[in-house]
N, C-alpha and C positions, 0 to 999 in steps of 0.2 A: 497869639496869646501874649499878654504883657508879662514882663519878667522884672525881678528886682535888679538894681544896678549890679553890673558884673564885678565891680571892685569889692573885695571881701574885707580887707582891713583898712579902716579909715584912721587918719591921724588928726590931732587937733589942728584946726585951721583949714582942713580940706573943705572944698565947696561942692555941694551937689548941684549939678546943672539942671536946667529946666527939663531936659530929656530924662535925667535920672528921676526927678520928682514925678514926671508923668508916668514913668514906668512903675514907680512905687504906688501911685494912686490907682493905676489900672489893675495892678495885682491885688490890692486891697479890695477893690470893687468886685473882682472875680471871686475872691474868697467869700465876700458877703453874698454874692449871687449864688454861691454853691449851696446855700440853704434851699434853693428852689430846685427840686428834682421830682420828676414824675414818679409817683408811687410812694413818696415820702409820707403823705397823708393817707392813712388807711380808710378814712371816711370819704365816701363818694357823695358829691353834691353838698359839701359842707357849707357852701354859701347860699343854698336854697334857690339857685337860679333855675334848675330844671323842674318843671311842673307839668309833665305830660298829661296827667289826669285832669288838668284845669281845676285843681282843688281850691276850694274856698274855705270850708270849715266842716267840722264833724265833732260829735260827742260820743261816737261809738268806739269802744276799745278795739284795738287791732287795725284801725283804719289807716291806710297809707294816704298821705297828703302829698307834700313835696316828694319827688322821687327819692326812694330809699329810706324815707323817714316816716315812722308811724307812731301813734300814741298807744299807751296802755293805761287803763284806768279801771278802778272798781269803786263804787260808792259815790254818792253825791253827783255832781255834774262837772265833767272835765271837758273843756272845749279846746280843740286843736284848730288853729286857723292860719291862713296865709295872710301876711301883711306886706305892704309895699313901702319902701323908704321914699321919703320926699327927696327929690334930686338934690344932691349935695349934703345929705344928712346921714349918709352911711358912716359907720363908726371908725373906719380906717381911712386916713388920708391917702389918696392915690389909688384906692380900691373902691370904686363906685358900685357897691352892692345894690341889687334890685329888690330882693325880697328878704324877709326874715320870718321865722316861725314864732307863733305865740301859743302858750298854754294858759288857760284860765281855769282855776279850781274854785269850786264853791260847794258847801253843804256836806263835806266829808266829816266823819267823826269816829267811825268804827276802827278797831284794831287792824282789820284787813283791808282798809281803804288805801288806795294809792293813786298816784298820777305821775306819768313820766313821758318824756320824748325818747324815742328809741331808734337805733339803727343796727341792723344785723349785717355782719361782715363775713363774707365767705371764707371758710377754712379756719378751724380752731388752732391751726399751726401759726397763724398770724401773730407775730411778736412774742411767741411762747418763750419763756425763760429770759426775757429781756426787760430792761428798764423802759417804761413807757410814760410819756407825758401827753396828757389830754388838755387841750386849751379851747377856749371859745369866748366870744363876746356875749354879754347878757346884761339885762336890766330888769327891774321889777317896778310895779306901780307904787309899791311901798318899800322904803328903805329898810334893810335889816332882814329881809326874807332870804332864804338859803336854797341852794341846789346841792344835792348829793350826787356824786359821780361813782358809778360802778361799772365794771366790765364782767360779763358772764362768759365763761368758756363752756360751750355746749358741744358735746362730743358726738352728736348724731341724733337723728330722729327716727331711725329704724333699727330693728334688731335689739341688741343689748349693749348700748354704749355705756361708758362710765358716767357717773352722776355729774351734773353741772357743777362747776366751780365758780363761785361768785367772789370777786375781789373788790373790796371797798377802797376807793382811791382818796376820798376825802370830801369835805364840804367847802363851798365858797359862799360868802355873804354879799348880797347884791346892794347896789344903790339904785337910784332912780335914773341914772345916766348910763349910757353904754360904757362898758369897761371890759378889758380882757382879763380872764381868769385862767389859771392853770393848776393842775394837780399832777403829781408824779408818783409812780409806784412800781412795784415789781410784778410783772405778769408771771404767774406760776408756770413751771415746766409741765409738759405733757407726757413726760417719761412714765411708762407703765400704763398709760391710759388706753382704753379700747375706743377706737374711732370708727363710726359707721357713716352712712350717707347723710348729706346735708349738715355736716359739722360746721360750726360757726362761732363767731364772737358776737356778743350783744353789748353795745354801748348804751347804758341806761343813764339818762339825765333825770333824776328824781326831783319832783317839785312838791310832792306831798306823800307821806308814808305813815301809816298807823304803826302801832307798837309791834305788830307781827314782823315788821321789816327793820327793826332797830339795828340788828347786827349787819344788815346789808347797806344801811344808809347812815350809820353813825348817829342813830336816834334822831333823824331829821324831824319827825313828827308831822302831824296834820297841819297843812298850810292852806289858807284861802287867799288867792291873789292872782296877779297877772305877771307872767314870766315870758320874756322875749329872748330869743336865741339867734345868733348869727356866727359864721366863721368858725365852725367846729373842726378841730384837727386832732388826730391821734397819731403819734409817731414814736418810733423807737429812739428815744433821746432822753438825756438827763434834764433838759430844759426845753421850753417852747421855742421853736424857731418861727421865722416869718410865715404867716399864713399863706397857703396856696390850696387850690382844689386838688383832688387826687391825681388828675391828669395834667393840669396846668392850662388847658384850653377849653373853650366852650364846646367845640365839636367832640373833643375827647371825653368830656364829662357826660354829654348826651349819650355817646356810645356806651360808656360804662354803665349808665342807668338802663339802657336798652337791653343789656344782658339779663336784667331781672324783670323788666316790664317794657313792652313795646306797643305803642299806639300806632296801628297801621293807618287808621283814618278816623276822623271825628268831625262830623258836619255833613253838609249836603253836596252831592255831585262831586265826590272826591274819588279819584282812581284808586283802586285797591289791588287789582291784578288781572290775570286772564283766567279763563275757564272753558269748560266743554261739557256738553251733555254726555254723561256716561250711558244714560238710557233716556227714555221719554220723560221720566219722572225723577231723575236723579242727575245732579250736576256737581262737578268738582271745580274748585277755584284755588289757584296758587297765589300765595302771598309771600313775596320775597322778604327775607329778614336782613336788616342792615348789619347785624352782628350775630354771632353764635350765642343762643340763649343758654342760661345756666344748666337747664335740664331739658331733655327731649320729651318731657311729659308736661310741658307748660299748659296752663289752663286757658281756654278761650273766654274772653270777657267781651261779649257782644250784646248790644241793645236789641230789643225785640219790639216790633210794631208793624202796623199795616204798611206794606210797600216800602220798608226801610232800605231795601237794597234792590239793585237792578242788574240783570245780566243781559247785555246788549249783544244780540247775535241774529244773523239771518234777516237783517233789516228791521228788527223790532226789539223791544225791551220786555224781558220776562221779569216781573217784580216779585220779590221775596219778602217774607216777614221775619225770618230767623235764619241762623247759621249754626252749624256744628263743626267741631274739629275732628278731622279724620286722622291725621298724623302730622308729626313735625320732625324735621331733620335739621342738620347744622345750618342750612342756607335758606330753607323755605318751610312754610306751613301749608297744609292742604285743608281747605274748608269744604263743606258740602251742604246741600239742601236736597231733601227728598220728600218735602211736604207741599211745596207750592210750585215747583218746577213743572213746566209743560212745554216740551220741545221735541226735537228729533235727535236721536243718538248720533254722536259724531260732530254735531254743530259746535263751533268754537266762537268765542267772543271775548269781550272785556267785561270786567266786574267792577261796580262802583257803588257808592252810597247814594241814597235817593231821598234822604230826609235830614233836616237839620239836627235831629236828635239821634241819628244813626252813629254808632261808634263800634270799632273793632280793635281789640287789644289782646295781647298774649301775656300771661302772668306767670313768671318763674321766680317770684320772690321767695326768700328763705322763710 
């Protein structure tokens, strides 16, 4: 590790050697680099690189697109879509982003209409009682349009949790060119709150809001327009630091996303796992999990179609149309079929997809 020059008291006329200056430069670089730390950014996939669902676009409220990111909307038409940067056109020099998110709003007018990009963050304890800075790059098709930033503390989804606490952080006014914006505010304490399962934070990036939401959005108002987002960061800090993803690496970011949604296979003739006939008409298949999922009641998301899957055993393939989830543990999920299987109890084999439209995923999103 570089250190500052060992001499403490300098006098007029003293000369710093090249070694001294190199040490100073190295120490300053280390201090600047200290802004980069895994876990600093509470937003997962803030650069929209991970897209396990192969998402393109949707107008349906609650739809997840890029991993960890979903839209919420009511009224009119709100389109959430995946966009790709032209090589060399990403907004940050030295950080060649691949994708960005776009929200397009049209036809809204009612007091209860809204449009937003949203990420749920596990644990309402995150940043509680701290000063928080939220930063992101954004642009609009028309200059002067605004984004309102809000964080909701959600104390649970079961039992009798405390009521949600919504904290308005402020608005930013966009231009037609990429620029970085930041807002800073105080996250309320959770002292005295009742917390139950699936407690969380919600980062809400509002692009349109009827008068019903004035107190939550600073009277943002209804907006029709095109809004682009990239490089979203939320940190316990007084000011925005250099952007980084939650983990700082591509493989780390994928693993962080897979805690909430894991695509085991999508496409034709892809290995999924191993299996065995429990009986002549019932077979179980083991799917290994790359990470421990958030909950052990994750939902199976599997496509259905004629001969979408194949169980290769005893020198032949037994084709299946559908799958069910039996149970899930920290390291594996067990799937089964008892409607198309025809075999001999005890026979084992390998399990794979058998159609280009076949897909198997597990969903543990908040």
